[in-house]
C-alpha positions as CSV (number, residue, x, y, z in Angstrom):
1,M,-2.7,6.1,27.1
2,V,0.1,6.3,24.6
3,E,1.8,9.7,24.4
4,Q,1.2,11.9,21.4
5,A,4.2,13.0,19.3
6,G,5.7,16.3,20.2
7,S,9.1,17.9,20.5
8,H,10.5,14.6,22.0
9,L,10.5,13.2,18.4
10,A,13.8,14.9,17.9
11,E,15.3,12.5,20.5
12,T,14.7,9.4,18.5
13,D,14.9,8.0,15.0
14,W,11.7,5.9,15.0
15,A,8.0,6.5,15.4
16,S,4.8,4.6,14.7
17,I,1.7,6.0,13.0
18,R,-1.1,6.5,15.6
19,V,-3.9,7.7,13.4
20,L,-6.0,5.5,11.1
21,W,-4.0,6.8,8.1
22,A,-1.8,9.8,7.6
23,P,-1.5,11.7,4.3
24,A,2.2,11.9,3.6
25,R,3.1,15.1,1.7
26,A,5.8,16.4,-0.6
27,A,6.4,19.3,1.7
28,A,5.6,20.4,5.3
29,D,2.4,22.0,4.3
30,H,-1.2,20.7,4.4
31,R,-1.6,22.2,0.9
32,S,1.3,20.2,-0.5
33,E,0.4,17.2,-2.7
34,M,-0.1,13.8,-1.0
35,V,2.6,11.6,-2.4
36,T,1.8,8.5,-0.3
37,Q,-0.1,7.3,2.8
38,W,1.2,5.8,6.0
39,L,-1.2,3.6,7.8
40,C,-2.1,2.9,11.4
41,G,0.6,0.9,13.1
42,E,3.2,1.3,10.4
43,R,6.7,2.3,11.5
44,V,8.5,5.4,10.1
45,R,12.1,6.5,10.6
46,I,12.4,10.2,11.6
47,L,14.7,12.2,9.3
48,E,14.2,15.7,10.5
49,R,11.6,18.1,12.1
50,Q,10.3,21.4,10.8
51,G,7.9,23.1,13.3
52,A,4.9,20.8,13.8
53,W,5.9,18.5,10.9
54,I,8.2,15.5,10.7
55,H,10.1,14.4,7.6
56,A,10.2,10.6,7.7
57,A,10.9,7.5,5.7
58,G,8.3,4.7,5.6
59,E,9.0,1.0,5.8
60,D,9.6,1.0,2.1
61,G,12.2,3.8,2.3
62,Y,9.9,6.4,0.8
63,A,10.4,9.8,2.4
64,A,7.6,12.4,2.9
65,W,6.2,14.8,5.5
66,I,3.5,14.2,8.1
67,P,2.2,16.3,11.0
68,G,4.0,15.2,14.2
69,S,0.6,14.6,15.8
70,A,0.1,11.6,13.5
71,A,2.9,9.6,15.2
72,I,4.0,8.4,18.6
73,K,7.5,8.3,19.8
74,A,9.6,5.2,19.5
75,D,9.7,4.0,23.1
76,A,5.9,4.2,23.3
77,A,5.6,2.4,19.9
78,D,7.9,-0.3,21.2
79,S,5.5,-1.1,24.0
80,W,2.7,-1.5,21.5
81,L,3.3,-4.4,19.2
82,A,0.9,-5.1,16.3
83,D,-0.1,-8.7,16.0
84,A,-2.8,-8.4,13.2
85,W,-3.5,-6.8,9.9
86,S,-6.7,-5.1,8.7
87,L,-8.2,-6.0,5.4
88,G,-10.3,-2.9,5.5
89,V,-13.1,-2.8,8.1
90,S,-15.5,-0.3,9.9
91,I,-14.7,0.1,13.6
92,L,-16.7,1.4,16.5
93,G,-14.8,3.5,19.1
94,P,-15.7,4.1,22.7
95,D,-17.6,7.3,21.6
96,G,-19.8,5.1,19.4
97,A,-18.5,6.8,16.2
98,R,-18.0,4.6,13.2
99,R,-14.6,4.9,11.5
100,Y,-12.7,3.0,8.8
101,L,-9.5,1.0,9.4
102,P,-8.0,0.6,5.9
103,W,-6.4,-2.4,4.3
104,G,-2.8,-2.8,5.6
105,A,-3.3,-1.1,8.9
106,R,-1.7,-2.9,11.8
107,V,-3.5,-3.4,15.1
108,Q,-3.1,-5.2,18.4
109,R,-5.7,-7.8,19.4
110,E,-7.4,-7.4,22.8
111,E,-9.8,-9.7,24.7
112,G,-12.5,-11.2,22.4
113,T,-12.6,-9.3,19.1
114,L,-11.6,-6.0,20.5
115,L,-8.6,-4.2,19.0
116,V,-6.1,-1.6,20.5
117,L,-4.8,1.1,18.2
118,P,-1.4,2.7,18.7
119,S,-3.1,5.7,20.3
120,G,-4.3,3.4,23.0
121,T,-7.9,3.6,21.8
122,I,-9.9,0.3,22.1
123,V,-12.2,-0.3,19.2
124,Q,-14.6,-3.0,18.0
125,P,-14.4,-4.2,14.3
126,E,-17.8,-4.7,12.7
127,D,-16.5,-7.7,10.8
128,P,-13.9,-9.5,13.0
129,A,-13.0,-11.7,10.0
130,A,-11.4,-8.7,8.3
131,I,-8.7,-8.7,11.0
132,V,-6.1,-11.3,10.3
133,P,-3.6,-12.4,13.0
134,V,-0.1,-12.1,11.7
135,E,0.5,-15.8,12.2
136,E,-2.4,-16.6,9.8
137,L,-1.3,-14.2,7.0
138,A,0.9,-16.8,5.2
139,D,-2.0,-19.4,5.1
140,R,-4.7,-16.9,4.1
141,F,-2.5,-15.1,1.6
142,P,0.1,-17.4,0.2
143,P,2.6,-16.0,-2.3
144,D,1.3,-17.8,-5.3
145,P,-0.1,-16.2,-8.5
146,A,-3.7,-17.4,-8.2
147,S,-4.0,-16.1,-4.7
148,I,-2.4,-12.7,-5.6
149,I,-4.8,-12.2,-8.5
150,E,-7.8,-13.1,-6.3
151,S,-6.7,-10.4,-3.9
152,A,-6.2,-7.9,-6.7
153,R,-9.7,-8.6,-8.1
154,G,-11.1,-7.9,-4.6
155,W,-10.0,-4.3,-5.2
156,K,-12.0,-3.8,-8.5
157,G,-13.9,-0.5,-8.3
158,V,-11.6,1.1,-5.8
159,P,-11.3,4.7,-7.0
160,Y,-8.1,6.3,-8.3
161,L,-6.4,8.5,-5.8
162,W,-2.9,10.0,-6.4
163,G,-0.7,9.0,-3.6
164,G,-3.2,6.5,-2.2
165,R,-2.4,2.9,-1.2
166,T,-5.6,1.7,0.5
167,N,-8.8,0.0,-0.6
168,T,-10.6,3.4,-0.3
169,G,-8.4,5.0,-2.9
170,C,-5.1,4.2,-4.6
171,D,-2.8,5.0,-7.5
172,C,-1.2,2.4,-9.8
173,S,1.9,1.6,-7.7
174,G,0.1,1.9,-4.4
175,F,-2.4,-0.7,-5.6
176,V,0.3,-3.1,-6.6
177,Q,2.4,-2.5,-3.5
178,A,-0.6,-3.0,-1.1
179,I,-1.7,-6.3,-2.8
180,L,1.7,-7.9,-2.9
181,A,2.5,-6.8,0.7
182,V,-0.2,-9.0,2.2
183,H,1.3,-11.9,0.2
184,A,4.7,-11.2,1.7
185,V,6.2,-9.6,-1.4
186,A,7.7,-6.3,-0.5
187,L,8.0,-3.6,-3.2
188,P,9.2,0.0,-3.2
189,R,6.5,2.8,-3.4
190,D,6.7,4.2,-7.0
191,S,6.4,2.4,-10.3
192,D,9.9,3.3,-11.5
193,Q,11.4,2.0,-8.3
194,Q,9.3,-1.2,-8.5
195,A,10.5,-1.9,-12.0
196,K,14.1,-2.1,-10.7
197,A,13.2,-4.2,-7.6
198,E,12.3,-7.6,-9.2
199,S,13.6,-9.9,-11.9
200,P,12.9,-9.1,-15.6
201,V,10.7,-11.7,-17.3
202,S,13.1,-13.7,-19.5
203,G,12.3,-13.4,-23.2
204,F,9.5,-10.8,-22.7
205,S,8.9,-8.4,-25.6
206,A,6.3,-5.7,-26.1
207,S,5.2,-7.5,-29.3
208,S,4.3,-10.8,-27.6
209,L,2.6,-9.5,-24.5
210,E,2.1,-13.0,-23.1
211,L,2.7,-13.0,-19.4
212,A,2.0,-15.2,-16.4
213,P,-0.5,-14.2,-13.7
214,A,1.0,-11.7,-11.1
215,D,3.8,-10.6,-13.4
216,L,4.1,-6.8,-13.4
217,I,4.2,-4.7,-16.5
218,F,5.7,-1.2,-16.6
219,F,4.8,1.7,-19.0
220,A,6.3,5.0,-19.9
221,P,3.3,6.8,-21.7
222,E,5.1,10.1,-22.1
223,G,8.4,8.4,-23.2
224,K,10.3,10.1,-20.4
225,G,10.4,7.3,-17.8
226,I,8.2,4.7,-16.2
227,T,5.0,6.2,-14.7
228,H,2.5,3.3,-14.7
229,V,2.4,-0.3,-13.5
230,A,-0.2,-3.0,-14.1
231,M,-0.5,-6.6,-12.9
232,S,-0.9,-9.4,-15.4
233,T,-3.9,-11.7,-15.0
234,G,-2.4,-14.0,-17.6
235,G,-1.9,-13.7,-21.3
236,T,-2.7,-10.2,-22.4
237,G,-5.1,-9.4,-19.5
238,I,-4.1,-6.9,-16.8
239,I,-5.6,-5.4,-13.7
240,H,-4.5,-1.9,-12.7
241,C,-5.5,1.4,-11.2
242,S,-5.4,3.9,-14.0
243,A,-6.2,7.6,-13.9
244,G,-7.8,7.1,-17.3
245,R,-10.2,4.5,-15.9
246,A,-10.6,6.3,-12.6
247,M,-10.5,3.1,-10.6
248,V,-9.1,-0.4,-10.3
249,M,-10.3,-2.5,-13.2
250,E,-9.3,-5.2,-15.7
251,D,-8.3,-4.5,-19.2
252,D,-6.9,-6.5,-22.2
253,L,-3.8,-5.2,-23.8
254,S,-4.8,-6.8,-27.1
255,A,-8.0,-4.6,-27.3
256,E,-8.3,-1.7,-29.7
257,G,-9.4,1.0,-27.3
258,E,-7.5,4.2,-27.0
259,L,-6.1,3.4,-23.6
260,E,-5.1,-0.1,-24.6
261,R,-3.3,1.2,-27.7
262,T,-1.5,3.8,-25.6
263,L,-0.4,1.2,-23.1
264,R,0.9,-1.2,-25.8
265,E,2.9,1.5,-27.3
266,S,4.5,2.5,-24.0
267,I,5.5,-0.8,-22.6
268,V,9.0,-0.8,-21.1
269,T,9.5,-4.0,-19.3
270,A,7.9,-6.8,-17.3
271,T,9.1,-8.3,-14.0
272,R,8.3,-11.4,-12.0
273,S,8.4,-12.0,-8.2
274,E,10.4,-15.1,-8.0
275,P,9.3,-16.0,-4.4
276,A,5.7,-15.6,-5.4
277,L,5.8,-17.6,-8.7
278,S,8.0,-20.4,-7.3
279,A,5.7,-21.1,-4.4
């Protein structure tokens, strides 16, 4: 059984998330807002400790606080190597309880269809097809626009959740980050960071709005900085997770609804993932 995190975390810079998902908070307090989520099997770099909490940076560099019990120390994590990704699946543990392994969680395959979690727990996925071996990711999720949009549409109806980045709840940038990650396109966590991470679309203007599928569009509704991101489905169509819509859904920026008008008036820039669109 893998050891649980404790005071020994001060001895190392790295740990791995051992729970199915950990709410990562702005401060070392369970009442503090959740600013992101770190998922089973993801690696985090330990920055400091405060009592039972650790301040860490995720694989995308985003820093937040989680309980130390949510992670395992680096040497234990190094002996547990993830070789598959979850697309979101119910799992049955040895106690017979059903739990949910979210999209993006990393697991280790065991004999047959069994999986080993970083905690050492062996579980059975109810749908083994929702567990993708790492070596098959590139074939099942190629970095091309049509495939990316297909994955994004598979999240339609996922509820809005501030700080969320899974298919049980996400915010706008968490949605975009999670979809592109499975297609081998790495993005920072927040929309303002994402806007700086990729190449601006040449010749784009807020008056034309014509974009290619999988382009990202960034908005500053309050006029004080980018706070929203959407993914183009081609032309003026977008798919996004908006607090105003309360879920992931498709919209058309040329429509005359209040939300669409607000978005049109607050467009800042659009970017393109060159590796994705040149594939």
